C-alpha positions as CSV (number, residue, x, y, z in Angstrom):
1,M,109.6,186.5,122.4
2,P,109.6,190.1,121.2
3,F,109.5,189.4,117.5
4,L,106.1,187.5,117.8
5,Q,104.2,190.5,119.2
6,P,101.0,191.2,117.3
7,D,101.8,194.8,116.7
8,G,105.2,194.0,115.1
9,N,106.1,194.3,111.4
10,I,106.8,190.6,110.9
11,F,103.3,189.7,112.2
12,L,101.8,192.3,109.9
13,I,103.6,190.9,106.9
14,V,102.5,187.3,107.7
15,K,98.8,188.5,108.1
16,C,98.9,190.3,104.8
17,F,100.4,187.3,103.0
18,A,97.8,185.0,104.5
19,S,95.0,187.3,103.6
20,G,96.3,187.5,100.0
21,I,96.5,183.7,99.8
22,I,92.9,183.3,101.1
23,L,91.5,186.0,98.7
24,G,93.4,184.6,95.7
25,T,92.3,181.1,96.3
26,G,88.6,182.2,96.6
27,F,89.0,184.4,93.5
28,M,90.4,181.5,91.4
29,H,87.6,179.2,92.5
30,V,84.8,181.7,91.7
31,L,86.2,182.9,88.3
32,P,85.5,179.8,86.2
33,D,82.0,179.6,87.5
34,S,81.4,183.2,86.5
35,F,82.7,182.6,83.0
36,E,80.3,179.6,82.7
37,M,77.3,181.4,84.0
38,L,77.8,184.6,82.0
39,S,78.2,182.6,78.7
40,S,75.0,180.7,79.1
41,Q,72.9,180.2,76.0
42,C,69.9,181.4,78.0
43,L,71.3,185.0,78.0
44,E,70.7,187.3,75.0
45,D,73.6,187.6,72.4
46,D,73.8,191.3,72.9
47,P,75.8,192.3,75.1
48,W,76.5,189.1,77.1
49,H,78.2,187.1,74.3
50,K,80.0,190.0,72.7
51,F,81.9,191.2,75.8
52,P,83.6,189.2,78.5
53,F,81.9,190.7,81.5
54,A,83.4,188.1,83.9
55,G,86.9,189.0,82.9
56,F,86.2,192.7,83.0
57,V,84.8,192.5,86.5
58,A,87.7,190.3,87.6
59,M,90.2,192.9,86.2
60,L,88.4,195.8,87.9
61,S,88.4,194.0,91.2
62,C,92.1,193.3,91.0
63,L,92.8,197.0,90.2
64,V,90.6,198.2,93.1
65,T,92.1,195.8,95.6
């Protein structure tokens, strides 16, 4: 079937969608752990508890991607 060729536009769209789902799922599973680790009481107050570094890194990675 000609529409299932790997160099076609439909195949490219499906690959991009599947990659986005995989990356988004992994991102959402890692983000809560990063908030927990970077708000640990073992870390100093300045700057770790005054600025949300986990959210900042997450925002930057979304913009870069």
